[in-house]
C-alpha positions in Angstrom: -0.1 -0.1 0.0 1.4 3.5 -0.8 1.6 6.4 2.0 1.1 9.3 -0.4 1.3 12.2 2.4 4.8 10.7 3.2 6.2 10.4 -0.2 8.4 13.4 -1.4 11.0 12.8 -3.5 14.2 15.9 -3.9 17.4 16.8 -4.5 18.4 20.6 -4.4 16.7 21.7 -7.6 13.5 19.5 -7.9 10.9 18.3 -5.7 8.2 15.8 -6.4 5.6 16.3 -3.7 2.0 14.2 -3.5 -0.6 15.9 -5.6 -3.2 17.6 -3.4 -6.5 19.8 -4.3 -4.7 22.7 -3.6 -2.5 22.6 -6.5 -5.2 23.0 -9.1 -4.6 26.5 -9.9 -0.8 26.3 -9.9 -1.2 23.1 -12.5 -3.6 25.3 -14.5 -1.2 27.9 -14.7 2.2 25.9 -15.5 0.3 24.0 -18.2 -0.8 27.2 -20.1 2.0 26.8 -22.4 0.5 24.9 -25.5 3.8 23.6 -26.6 3.3 21.2 -23.7 0.5 19.5 -25.2 1.8 19.1 -28.8 2.5 15.3 -28.6 -0.7 14.3 -26.6 -4.1 13.5 -27.0 -5.7 15.4 -24.1 -4.6 19.0 -23.1 -5.3 18.5 -19.1 -4.7 22.4 -18.6 -7.0 23.8 -21.3 -9.7 24.9 -18.6 -9.7 25.5 -14.8 -12.4 23.0 -14.7 -10.6 20.5 -16.7 -7.5 20.8 -14.6 -9.9 20.5 -11.5 -11.5 17.3 -12.8 -8.2 15.8 -13.8 -6.2 16.5 -10.5 -9.6 15.2 -8.6 -9.2 12.0 -10.8 -5.5 11.5 -9.9 -6.1 11.9 -6.1 -9.1 9.5 -6.4 -7.0 7.2 -8.1 -4.2 7.6 -5.3 -6.7 6.8 -2.9 -7.6 3.4 -4.6 -3.6 2.8 -4.9 -3.8 2.8 -8.7 -1.8 5.5 -9.1 0.9 8.0 -7.0 0.5 11.5 -8.6 3.1 14.3 -8.1 3.5 18.0 -8.7 7.0 18.8 -9.9 8.4 21.9 -8.0 11.3 23.7 -9.6 13.1 24.6 -6.1 15.0 27.4 -7.6 11.9 29.4 -8.1 9.6 27.7 -5.6 7.2 27.0 -8.5 4.8 24.3 -9.8 6.2 23.5 -13.1 4.1 20.1 -14.1 3.2 16.8 -12.7 4.2 13.0 -13.5 3.1 9.9 -11.7 3.5 6.0 -10.8 1.0 4.3 -12.6 0.5 0.6 -13.3 2.1 -0.5 -10.0 2.5 -4.2 -9.9 4.2 -5.7 -6.9 3.7 -9.2 -8.3 5.5 -8.7 -11.4 7.8 -6.0 -9.5 6.9 -3.4 -12.3 5.8 0.4 -12.7 5.1 2.7 -15.4 6.7 6.1 -14.8 4.8 9.4 -16.1 1.8 11.3 -16.8 1.3 14.3 -19.3 2.8 17.3 -18.2 
């Protein structure tokens, strides 16, 4: 079982912090650059409402232990610059998928 609140991964420049609803506006702001979405099928930051739905979905998937979503924080500017996730976690097969658009 994952412990989302305790999982912070960081070095001197970047921190991966568990995604929370309080990050919605900052993720929306970080995702405004359309170039980010050039090679994806879905723009999760097209509107604030879409970003809210996406973050809530990620948080629910974390609650169900299906996903471990993180925000990416640029520590040099103390600013959220994106997100990533652990997905398709399989203890049995000792495998994990890393990534999520943006």
